[in-house]
Backbone as CSV, one residue per row, in Angstrom:
resi,resn,N_x,N_y,N_z,CA_x,CA_y,CA_z,C_x,C_y,C_z
1,ARG,26.057,-13.298,-9.940,26.800,-12.787,-11.094,25.820,-12.183,-12.102
2,THR,25.095,-11.175,-11.651,24.020,-10.636,-12.484,24.542,-9.922,-13.728
3,GLN,25.722,-9.312,-13.633,26.252,-8.630,-14.812,26.552,-9.627,-15.932
4,ASP,27.136,-10.775,-15.563,27.385,-11.822,-16.562,26.072,-12.351,-17.128
5,SER,25.089,-12.515,-16.254,23.784,-12.992,-16.694,23.165,-12.033,-17.702
6,LEU,23.220,-10.737,-17.390,22.653,-9.743,-18.297,23.348,-9.744,-19.655
7,ALA,24.675,-9.896,-19.634,25.410,-9.910,-20.898,24.937,-11.059,-21.787
8,GLY,24.774,-12.232,-21.194,24.301,-13.384,-21.968,22.873,-13.197,-22.458
9,LEU,22.012,-12.647,-21.595,20.621,-12.427,-21.980,20.501,-11.393,-23.099
10,ARG,21.331,-10.362,-23.049,21.276,-9.342,-24.104,21.727,-9.929,-25.449
11,LEU,22.728,-10.787,-25.420,23.149,-11.462,-26.651,22.017,-12.328,-27.195
12,ALA,21.359,-13.044,-26.298,20.243,-13.891,-26.711,19.120,-13.052,-27.305
13,SER,18.835,-11.911,-26.686,17.765,-11.046,-27.177,18.068,-10.531,-28.571
14,ALA,19.316,-10.120,-28.784,19.700,-9.612,-30.106,19.555,-10.688,-31.171
15,ALA,19.943,-11.916,-30.840,19.827,-13.012,-31.805,18.361,-13.342,-32.080
16,LEU,17.541,-13.329,-31.034,16.131,-13.685,-31.186,15.336,-12.625,-31.947
17,ASP,15.817,-11.380,-31.934,15.108,-10.323,-32.654,15.011,-10.618,-34.150
18,THR,15.982,-11.338,-34.652,15.958,-11.649,-36.088,15.567,-13.090,-36.381
19,LEU,15.826,-13.993,-35.453,15.624,-15.409,-35.748,14.598,-16.105,-34.851
20,GLY,14.258,-15.456,-33.734,13.541,-16.198,-32.701,12.033,-16.179,-32.804
21,GLU,11.423,-17.151,-32.109,9.977,-17.200,-31.968,9.523,-16.171,-30.932
22,ARG,8.266,-15.765,-31.043,7.746,-14.747,-30.138,7.845,-15.187,-28.681
23,ASP,7.494,-16.438,-28.398,7.523,-16.910,-27.012,8.919,-16.815,-26.419
24,ASP,9.934,-17.129,-27.212,11.311,-17.044,-26.725,11.708,-15.594,-26.463
25,ARG,11.263,-14.690,-27.326,11.581,-13.266,-27.144,10.921,-12.735,-25.867
26,VAL,9.690,-13.186,-25.610,9.002,-12.789,-24.379,9.763,-13.287,-23.151
27,THR,10.177,-14.549,-23.191,10.885,-15.144,-22.055,12.172,-14.391,-21.746
28,VAL,12.970,-14.104,-22.786,14.249,-13.423,-22.570,14.025,-11.994,-22.090
29,ALA,13.053,-11.291,-22.676,12.766,-9.915,-22.238,12.344,-9.893,-20.768
30,THR,11.546,-10.875,-20.362,11.105,-10.951,-18.963,12.277,-11.220,-18.035
31,HIS,13.170,-12.125,-18.433,14.352,-12.424,-17.613,15.246,-11.188,-17.471
32,ILE,15.415,-10.428,-18.564,16.237,-9.213,-18.494,15.600,-8.205,-17.542
33,GLY,14.281,-8.006,-17.678,13.588,-7.072,-16.794,13.713,-7.468,-15.337
34,ARG,13.533,-8.765,-15.054,13.636,-9.264,-13.683,15.034,-9.031,-13.117
35,THR,16.047,-9.348,-13.899,17.421,-9.215,-13.426,17.769,-7.756,-13.156
36,LEU,17.353,-6.860,-14.052,17.629,-5.438,-13.861,16.944,-4.909,-12.601
37,CYS,15.702,-5.310,-12.380,14.976,-4.835,-11.198,15.604,-5.349,-9.916
38,ARG,16.096,-6.582,-9.931,16.740,-7.120,-8.737,18.078,-6.439,-8.466
39,ARG,18.642,-5.813,-9.493,19.863,-5.016,-9.312,19.529,-3.582,-8.899
40,GLY,18.235,-3.264,-8.832,17.827,-1.911,-8.480,17.730,-0.976,-9.664
41,GLU,17.899,-1.487,-10.881,17.829,-0.659,-12.095,16.400,-0.731,-12.651
42,TYR,15.487,-0.086,-11.909,14.060,-0.247,-12.178,13.613,0.372,-13.492
43,ASP,14.154,1.542,-13.840,13.686,2.211,-15.061,13.858,1.314,-16.281
44,GLU,15.067,0.796,-16.461,15.311,-0.055,-17.621,14.585,-1.387,-17.478
45,GLY,14.509,-1.897,-16.249,13.799,-3.153,-16.026,12.343,-3.064,-16.441
46,LEU,11.682,-1.962,-16.053,10.281,-1.776,-16.422,10.117,-1.605,-17.933
47,GLN,11.108,-1.016,-18.578,11.058,-0.904,-20.045,11.068,-2.283,-20.699
48,TRP,11.857,-3.202,-20.138,11.899,-4.563,-20.691,10.600,-5.309,-20.430
49,PHE,9.994,-5.081,-19.268,8.693,-5.698,-19.011,7.646,-5.169,-19.986
50,HIS,7.709,-3.861,-20.277,6.773,-3.283,-21.248,6.994,-3.899,-22.634
51,ARG,8.254,-4.093,-22.959,8.580,-4.727,-24.241,7.999,-6.140,-24.304
52,ALA,8.129,-6.870,-23.202,7.572,-8.228,-23.159,6.053,-8.189,-23.298
53,GLU,5.425,-7.209,-22.659,3.965,-7.083,-22.749,3.501,-6.823,-24.180
54,GLN,4.304,-6.066,-24.924,3.947,-5.768,-26.315,4.006,-7.023,-27.182
55,LEU,4.831,-7.987,-26.763,5.031,-9.202,-27.552,4.118,-10.343,-27.134
56,VAL,3.696,-10.345,-25.881,3.038,-11.518,-25.321,1.644,-11.718,-25.913
57,GLU,1.253,-12.963,-25.976,-0.096,-13.291,-26.436,-1.070,-13.108,-25.268
58,PRO,-2.126,-12.302,-25.451,-3.063,-12.032,-24.346,-3.712,-13.311,-23.816
59,GLY,-3.923,-13.313,-22.496,-4.605,-14.435,-21.874,-3.755,-15.650,-21.617
60,THR,-2.463,-15.548,-21.833,-1.573,-16.688,-21.637,-0.917,-16.634,-20.262
61,ASP,-0.260,-17.743,-19.905,0.473,-17.797,-18.640,1.575,-16.741,-18.617
62,ASP,2.206,-16.510,-19.773,3.277,-15.511,-19.837,2.760,-14.122,-19.487
63,GLU,1.528,-13.810,-19.893,0.969,-12.503,-19.566,0.823,-12.349,-18.049
64,CYS,0.374,-13.405,-17.369,0.270,-13.383,-15.904,1.636,-13.202,-15.266
65,ASP,2.623,-13.916,-15.782,3.977,-13.844,-15.241,4.515,-12.419,-15.332
66,ILE,4.344,-11.781,-16.492,4.835,-10.415,-16.673,4.105,-9.456,-15.745
67,SER,2.801,-9.679,-15.558,2.028,-8.817,-14.673,2.556,-8.892,-13.244
68,VAL,2.886,-10.101,-12.784,3.410,-10.272,-11.423,4.808,-9.669,-11.307
69,GLU,5.659,-9.890,-12.317,7.009,-9.333,-12.277,6.967,-7.803,-12.259
70,THR,6.088,-7.228,-13.090,5.959,-5.766,-13.113,5.464,-5.257,-11.769
71,ALA,4.510,-5.973,-11.179,3.990,-5.583,-9.865,5.093,-5.630,-8.809
72,ASP,5.950,-6.659,-8.856,7.065,-6.740,-7.915,7.952,-5.501,-8.018
73,ALA,8.235,-5.091,-9.272,9.081,-3.924,-9.486,8.410,-2.657,-8.970
74,LEU,7.127,-2.492,-9.250,6.396,-1.308,-8.784,6.342,-1.263,-7.259
75,ALA,6.148,-2.428,-6.634,6.151,-2.475,-5.170,7.519,-2.079,-4.626
76,GLY,8.574,-2.520,-5.300,9.924,-2.149,-4.889,10.172,-0.658,-4.975
77,LEU,9.482,0.002,-5.896,9.605,1.451,-6.056,8.680,2.214,-5.111
78,GLY,7.791,1.488,-4.421,6.861,2.140,-3.507,5.558,2.559,-4.149
79,ALA,5.334,2.164,-5.414,4.080,2.484,-6.100,3.050,1.410,-5.740
80,ILE,2.557,1.459,-4.512,1.774,0.357,-3.957,0.434,0.192,-4.658
81,ASP,-0.264,1.288,-4.934,-1.573,1.177,-5.595,-1.440,0.538,-6.977
82,GLU,-0.425,0.962,-7.724,-0.216,0.402,-9.060,0.176,-1.071,-8.973
83,ALA,1.032,-1.393,-8.014,1.453,-2.784,-7.846,0.263,-3.654,-7.478
84,LEU,-0.564,-3.173,-6.554,-1.722,-3.940,-6.109,-2.683,-4.203,-7.268
85,ALA,-2.873,-3.213,-8.132,-3.745,-3.394,-9.297,-3.201,-4.489,-10.209
86,ARG,-1.894,-4.521,-10.385,-1.264,-5.549,-11.223,-1.423,-6.941,-10.605
87,TYR,-1.160,-7.035,-9.309,-1.299,-8.331,-8.637,-2.743,-8.833,-8.727
88,ARG,-3.689,-7.941,-8.505,-5.095,-8.353,-8.555,-5.487,-8.778,-9.970
89,SER,-4.951,-8.093,-10.960,-5.210,-8.492,-12.343,-4.735,-9.919,-12.585
90,ALA,-3.564,-10.243,-12.030,-3.027,-11.602,-12.188,-3.898,-12.628,-11.476
91,THR,-4.364,-12.307,-10.263,-5.201,-13.278,-9.534,-6.518,-13.504,-10.255
92,GLU,-7.052,-12.466,-10.890,-8.299,-12.621,-11.655,-8.086,-13.505,-12.876
93,MET,-6.949,-13.313,-13.559,-6.648,-14.140,-14.728,-6.469,-15.606,-14.326
94,LEU,-5.882,-15.809,-13.153,-5.570,-17.172,-12.711,-6.762,-17.881,-12.081
95,ALA,-7.812,-17.126,-11.751,-8.952,-17.728,-11.067,-9.606,-18.831,-11.890
96,SER,-9.630,-18.659,-13.200,-10.284,-19.642,-14.063,-9.340,-20.751,-14.513
97,ARG,-8.036,-20.535,-14.372,-7.060,-21.549,-14.785,-5.847,-21.481,-13.846
98,PRO,-6.013,-21.997,-12.640,-4.969,-21.817,-11.618,-3.614,-22.403,-12.034
99,LEU,-2.588,-21.622,-11.788,-1.199,-22.085,-11.864,-0.646,-21.889,-10.460
100,SER,-0.578,-22.935,-9.683,-0.271,-22.769,-8.266,1.009,-21.971,-8.020
101,TRP,2.054,-22.209,-8.814,3.331,-21.519,-8.560,3.198,-20.013,-8.765
102,LEU,2.411,-19.598,-9.751,2.238,-18.180,-10.032,1.134,-17.569,-9.181
103,GLU,0.112,-18.348,-8.896,-0.989,-17.878,-8.062,-0.469,-17.509,-6.668
104,GLY,0.411,-18.335,-6.128,0.978,-18.054,-4.811,1.748,-16.743,-4.800
105,ARG,2.543,-16.507,-5.841,3.312,-15.263,-5.925,2.390,-14.053,-6.008
106,ALA,1.310,-14.175,-6.799,0.383,-13.061,-6.951,-0.294,-12.738,-5.622
107,TRP,-0.779,-13.768,-4.917,-1.440,-13.525,-3.632,-0.456,-13.009,-2.585
108,LEU,0.794,-13.471,-2.634,1.805,-12.950,-1.715,1.988,-11.454,-1.942
109,GLY,2.068,-11.057,-3.213,2.197,-9.633,-3.525,1.011,-8.823,-3.044
110,VAL,-0.202,-9.352,-3.245,-1.406,-8.676,-2.756,-1.310,-8.473,-1.241
111,GLY,-0.927,-9.542,-0.530,-0.836,-9.460,0.920,0.161,-8.426,1.396
112,LEU,1.326,-8.383,0.763,2.354,-7.425,1.182,1.915,-5.989,0.901
113,CYS,1.258,-5.764,-0.235,0.776,-4.419,-0.552,-0.303,-3.976,0.434
114,LEU,-1.238,-4.869,0.733,-2.302,-4.534,1.687,-1.727,-4.261,3.074
115,ALA,-0.716,-5.020,3.463,-0.076,-4.797,4.766,0.558,-3.412,4.817
116,ARG,1.182,-2.998,3.714,1.821,-1.682,3.674,0.783,-0.559,3.695
117,GLN,-0.445,-0.876,3.285,-1.529,0.097,3.353,-2.235,0.075,4.713
118,GLY,-1.790,-0.819,5.606,-2.403,-0.920,6.925,-3.708,-1.689,6.950
119,ARG,-4.008,-2.418,5.892,-5.263,-3.189,5.813,-4.967,-4.621,6.252
120,HIS,-4.805,-4.803,7.550,-4.244,-6.040,8.083,-5.140,-7.260,7.887
121,ASP,-6.436,-7.108,8.056,-7.324,-8.263,7.913,-7.308,-8.784,6.477
122,ALA,-7.404,-7.866,5.524,-7.367,-8.264,4.114,-5.996,-8.839,3.747
123,ALA,-4.949,-8.253,4.313,-3.592,-8.748,4.047,-3.439,-10.180,4.560
124,ARG,-3.991,-10.439,5.740,-3.900,-11.790,6.315,-4.580,-12.808,5.413
125,GLU,-5.760,-12.465,4.888,-6.477,-13.387,3.998,-5.668,-13.666,2.730
126,ALA,-5.053,-12.630,2.188,-4.249,-12.801,0.972,-3.022,-13.671,1.236
127,LEU,-2.358,-13.451,2.366,-1.178,-14.246,2.694,-1.552,-15.709,2.937
128,LEU,-2.698,-15.933,3.572,-3.165,-17.311,3.765,-3.450,-17.972,2.413
129,ALA,-4.000,-17.209,1.469,-4.260,-17.741,0.132,-2.950,-18.103,-0.564
130,SER,-1.917,-17.284,-0.363,-0.621,-17.582,-0.986,-0.006,-18.839,-0.376
131,ILE,-0.119,-18.997,0.943,0.417,-20.190,1.603,-0.287,-21.445,1.082
132,GLU,-1.599,-21.349,0.924,-2.370,-22.490,0.406,-1.935,-22.848,-1.021
133,ALA,-1.715,-21.822,-1.854,-1.300,-22.067,-3.238,0.094,-22.671,-3.295
134,PHE,1.020,-22.148,-2.497,2.380,-22.700,-2.483,2.378,-24.144,-1.976
135,GLU,1.524,-24.413,-1.002,1.436,-25.770,-0.461,0.896,-26.731,-1.523
136,ALA,-0.099,-26.274,-2.284,-0.670,-27.113,-3.339,0.364,-27.437,-4.410
137,ASP,1.292,-26.508,-4.624,2.342,-26.702,-5.624,3.579,-27.373,-5.027
138,ASP,3.530,-27.714,-3.728,4.660,-28.320,-3.024,5.905,-27.429,-3.092
139,ASN,5.678,-26.115,-3.054,6.767,-25.135,-3.093,7.054,-24.691,-1.665
140,MET,7.858,-25.482,-0.962,8.097,-25.228,0.447,8.911,-23.954,0.683
141,LEU,9.810,-23.636,-0.234,10.644,-22.437,-0.078,9.767,-21.186,-0.058
142,SER,8.866,-21.083,-1.030,7.982,-19.918,-1.081,6.952,-19.955,0.045
143,LYS,6.532,-21.140,0.429,5.605,-21.241,1.563,6.253,-20.675,2.821
144,MET,7.535,-20.967,3.041,8.227,-20.425,4.211,8.301,-18.908,4.143
145,THR,8.555,-18.367,2.958,8.592,-16.913,2.790,7.260,-16.301,3.178
146,ALA,6.162,-16.897,2.688,4.832,-16.380,2.987,4.511,-16.506,4.481
147,LEU,4.913,-17.610,5.096,4.691,-17.788,6.533,5.426,-16.730,7.351
148,LEU,6.645,-16.394,6.942,7.403,-15.373,7.656,6.760,-14.000,7.501
149,GLU,6.226,-13.718,6.318,5.521,-12.448,6.124,4.256,-12.403,6.984
150,LEU,3.569,-13.544,7.067,2.381,-13.607,7.915,2.754,-13.417,9.380
151,ALA,3.875,-14.005,9.796,4.342,-13.838,11.178,4.653,-12.372,11.471
152,THR,5.239,-11.677,10.505,5.520,-10.249,10.676,4.221,-9.477,10.881
153,LEU,3.223,-9.796,10.065,1.932,-9.124,10.159,1.247,-9.407,11.500
154,GLU,1.202,-10.681,11.864,0.534,-11.066,13.121,1.271,-10.519,14.337
155,GLY,2.583,-10.398,14.226,3.382,-9.929,15.357,3.165,-8.474,15.706
156,GLU,2.538,-7.702,14.805,2.313,-6.285,15.057,1.166,-6.056,16.041
157,ASN,0.364,-7.066,16.262,-0.793,-6.946,17.143,-0.637,-7.897,18.325
158,ARG,-0.722,-7.371,19.514,-0.534,-8.193,20.716,-1.520,-9.366,20.753
159,GLU,-2.744,-9.143,20.248,-3.767,-10.182,20.312,-3.462,-11.359,19.395
160,THR,-2.684,-11.130,18.338,-2.377,-12.210,17.388,-0.914,-12.658,17.474
161,ARG,-0.224,-12.188,18.493,1.212,-12.481,18.567,1.504,-13.977,18.705
162,GLN,0.643,-14.706,19.387,0.874,-16.139,19.531,0.802,-16.834,18.173
163,PHE,-0.078,-16.342,17.290,-0.129,-16.895,15.932,1.207,-16.669,15.232
164,ALA,1.790,-15.482,15.432,3.084,-15.168,14.816,4.163,-16.128,15.311
165,VAL,4.152,-16.412,16.604,5.115,-17.370,17.171,4.934,-18.739,16.530
166,ASP,3.684,-19.172,16.417,3.406,-20.486,15.822,3.875,-20.547,14.367
167,GLU,3.670,-19.454,13.626,4.073,-19.423,12.212,5.592,-19.456,12.070
168,ALA,6.290,-18.711,12.923,7.756,-18.738,12.885,8.279,-20.123,13.252
169,ARG,7.648,-20.775,14.213,8.059,-22.138,14.578,7.788,-23.114,13.428
170,SER,6.701,-22.879,12.683,6.406,-23.728,11.527,7.527,-23.640,10.489
171,VAL,8.055,-22.418,10.303,9.159,-22.245,9.356,10.391,-22.999,9.837
172,LEU,10.677,-22.905,11.130,11.831,-23.641,11.666,11.672,-25.141,11.458
173,ALA,10.439,-25.638,11.592,10.185,-27.067,11.404,10.378,-27.461,9.943
174,LEU,10.079,-26.544,9.003,10.209,-26.834,7.574,11.632,-26.611,7.064
175,ALA,12.342,-25.681,7.699,13.646,-25.258,7.174,14.720,-26.312,7.411
176,ASP,15.628,-26.369,6.472,16.811,-27.220,6.561,18.013,-26.280,6.646
177,VAL,18.785,-26.381,7.714,19.894,-25.436,7.900,20.951,-25.569,6.811
178,GLU,20.968,-26.711,6.123,21.934,-26.892,5.039,21.451,-26.239,3.751
179,SER,20.169,-26.446,3.393,19.672,-25.969,2.100,18.881,-24.665,2.195
180,THR,18.298,-24.378,3.358,17.520,-23.141,3.496,17.893,-22.396,4.780
181,PRO,19.184,-22.068,4.957,19.593,-21.398,6.197,19.028,-19.990,6.332
182,PHE,18.767,-19.313,5.207,18.227,-17.952,5.283,16.880,-17.940,5.990
183,HIS,15.977,-18.833,5.578,14.646,-18.866,6.171,14.711,-19.254,7.650
184,ALA,15.595,-20.189,7.974,15.755,-20.573,9.378,16.283,-19.403,10.198
185,CYS,17.211,-18.641,9.624,17.768,-17.475,10.313,16.681,-16.448,10.606
186,VAL,15.878,-16.135,9.583,14.825,-15.132,9.767,13.779,-15.621,10.774
187,ALA,13.498,-16.928,10.768,12.548,-17.476,11.735,13.065,-17.279,13.160
188,HIS,14.355,-17.528,13.380,14.936,-17.301,14.717,14.865,-15.814,15.091
189,LEU,15.093,-14.929,14.115,14.984,-13.496,14.393,13.563,-13.121,14.801
190,LYS,12.585,-13.700,14.109,11.194,-13.434,14.459,10.894,-13.913,15.878
191,LEU,11.332,-15.115,16.197,11.067,-15.664,17.533,11.768,-14.841,18.607
192,ALA,12.937,-14.284,18.275,13.644,-13.433,19.237,12.858,-12.161,19.533
193,GLU,12.084,-11.681,18.540,11.267,-10.483,18.753,10.203,-10.716,19.817
194,PHE,9.738,-11.956,19.901,8.616,-12.268,20.795,9.073,-12.896,22.107
195,ALA,10.381,-12.953,22.316,10.923,-13.568,23.534,11.760,-12.540,24.281
196,SER,12.168,-12.886,25.459,13.017,-11.999,26.258,14.054,-12.830,26.998
197,GLY,15.027,-12.146,27.549,16.024,-12.810,28.377,16.779,-13.903,27.653
198,ALA,16.954,-15.029,28.344,17.771,-16.126,27.824,17.179,-16.734,26.562
199,VAL,15.861,-16.776,26.466,15.226,-17.372,25.284,15.499,-16.514,24.052
200,GLY,15.344,-15.191,24.185,15.633,-14.296,23.073,17.089,-14.382,22.655
201,GLU,17.993,-14.442,23.641,19.421,-14.541,23.326,19.728,-15.841,22.597
202,ARG,19.106,-16.930,23.017,19.342,-18.216,22.362,18.927,-18.164,20.884
203,HIS,17.795,-17.540,20.606,17.356,-17.421,19.218,18.309,-16.536,18.410
204,LEU,18.796,-15.462,19.008,19.702,-14.571,18.282,21.049,-15.245,18.004
205,ARG,21.534,-16.037,18.947,22.804,-16.728,18.704,22.639,-17.801,17.619
206,ALA,21.485,-18.455,17.605,21.211,-19.418,16.525,21.120,-18.689,15.193
207,ALA,20.473,-17.520,15.185,20.361,-16.722,13.957,21.736,-16.282,13.465
208,LEU,22.633,-15.938,14.399,23.967,-15.485,14.019,24.755,-16.608,13.338
209,ARG,24.678,-17.800,13.891,25.363,-18.935,13.263,24.845,-19.157,11.840
210,LEU,23.532,-19.058,11.670,22.942,-19.270,10.349,23.279,-18.124,9.402
211,ALA,23.329,-16.900,9.930,23.677,-15.750,9.090,25.086,-15.897,8.525
212,HIS,25.998,-16.395,9.340,27.364,-16.621,8.860,27.380,-17.697,7.774
213,ARG,26.505,-18.678,7.911,26.413,-19.732,6.896,25.858,-19.165,5.578
214,VAL,24.856,-18.280,5.694,24.248,-17.685,4.494,25.260,-16.811,3.757
215,GLY,26.041,-16.038,4.509,27.077,-15.226,3.878,26.591,-13.929,3.259
216,LEU,25.436,-13.407,3.731,24.943,-12.109,3.264,25.292,-11.061,4.322
217,ALA,26.147,-10.110,3.960,26.640,-9.140,4.937,25.517,-8.349,5.627
218,PRO,24.502,-7.854,4.894,23.447,-7.097,5.598,22.704,-7.928,6.632
219,LEU,22.508,-9.213,6.346,21.824,-10.084,7.302,22.690,-10.270,8.541
220,SER,23.974,-10.549,8.341,24.881,-10.723,9.481,24.951,-9.452,10.316
221,MET,25.013,-8.299,9.648,25.079,-7.026,10.358,23.842,-6.831,11.237
222,HIS,22.681,-7.147,10.679,21.431,-6.978,11.428,21.412,-7.863,12.673
223,VAL,21.839,-9.121,12.527,21.829,-10.028,13.677,22.851,-9.584,14.711
224,GLU,24.044,-9.169,14.255,25.073,-8.691,15.196,24.543,-7.494,16.002
225,GLN,23.851,-6.576,15.334,23.305,-5.406,16.023,22.264,-5.816,17.064
226,ARG,21.382,-6.732,16.669,20.318,-7.169,17.584,20.911,-7.845,18.817
227,LEU,21.895,-8.714,18.597,22.501,-9.422,19.721,23.290,-8.467,20.606
228,GLY,24.023,-7.549,19.975,24.772,-6.562,20.749,23.859,-5.697,21.601
229,ARG,22.725,-5.284,21.026,21.777,-4.461,21.775,21.187,-5.227,22.964
230,LEU,20.853,-6.494,22.732,20.299,-7.304,23.821,21.288,-7.401,24.980
231,LEU,22.554,-7.666,24.653,23.566,-7.801,25.697,23.815,-6.475,26.413
232,LEU,23.796,-5.364,25.676,23.964,-4.054,26.299,22.813,-3.743,27.245
233,ASP,21.603,-4.120,26.824,20.433,-3.885,27.680,20.540,-4.624,29.005
234,HIS,21.317,-5.714,29.003,21.511,-6.487,30.233,22.865,-6.176,30.887
235,ARG,23.458,-5.039,30.471,24.717,-4.529,31.063,25.873,-5.511,30.901
236,ARG,25.831,-6.335,29.884,26.936,-7.274,29.605,27.823,-6.653,28.520
237,THR,28.439,-5.525,28.900,29.134,-4.676,27.930,30.268,-5.394,27.219
238,TRP,31.087,-6.126,27.964,32.241,-6.783,27.337,31.808,-7.856,26.347
239,GLU,30.717,-8.523,26.631,30.202,-9.521,25.703,29.578,-8.858,24.473
240,ALA,28.997,-7.688,24.684,28.319,-6.994,23.591,29.309,-6.380,22.608
241,ALA,30.452,-5.938,23.103,31.379,-5.141,22.284,31.734,-5.806,20.942
242,PRO,32.112,-7.090,20.899,32.479,-7.678,19.599,31.311,-7.669,18.604
243,HIS,30.102,-7.829,19.092,28.948,-7.847,18.196,28.644,-6.434,17.685
244,VAL,28.760,-5.445,18.568,28.538,-4.073,18.141,29.602,-3.653,17.128
């Protein structure tokens, strides 16, 4: 319900402009920017991040947070060099005073940007750093996200594909189908990429059950397409038709 969220945040921002402390104004501006960017409204979202930057006290945790949020938005827009510079700025700030929850996010962003630039070895090191930071903070949800990104990276190279399988299996071992069905679904999809025949089909059918539980239409569509294609490749047309 992002529209309702934005309405409440905008009311809070207006009230804080006259009565609020600087830290509260920074927090609300950052939340507005984040929400707008997640809705795909990047121009206005980045304006709110800039507003937060103008208010924030330099060298604080809030400054790191805004840097990472801005980098996420820039990466979403495809401005990879700019995003990478922001993420690296955050990791440098955090080096002397680690905040595991934020450090993990910054290193995850670095890894994803490097992967998009084709710098796989450096990307792998960054993703491993993010996994270590999330583990130190006992943030299993984000650790699973980072492991899945690492599995995607490792899966692109035949020589490291077994590592990708191991990482996807690690996510399945960590995931709870009740509380984290999305991560379990994606892990099954990853394992299906590296399997064939009955094993691949078993992973896709498990992913489909989890996708229905998650309730995200694009995810369900993707799994239905993958399963339908697998069945068509094996000439099981009547079984494939409902999925297609």
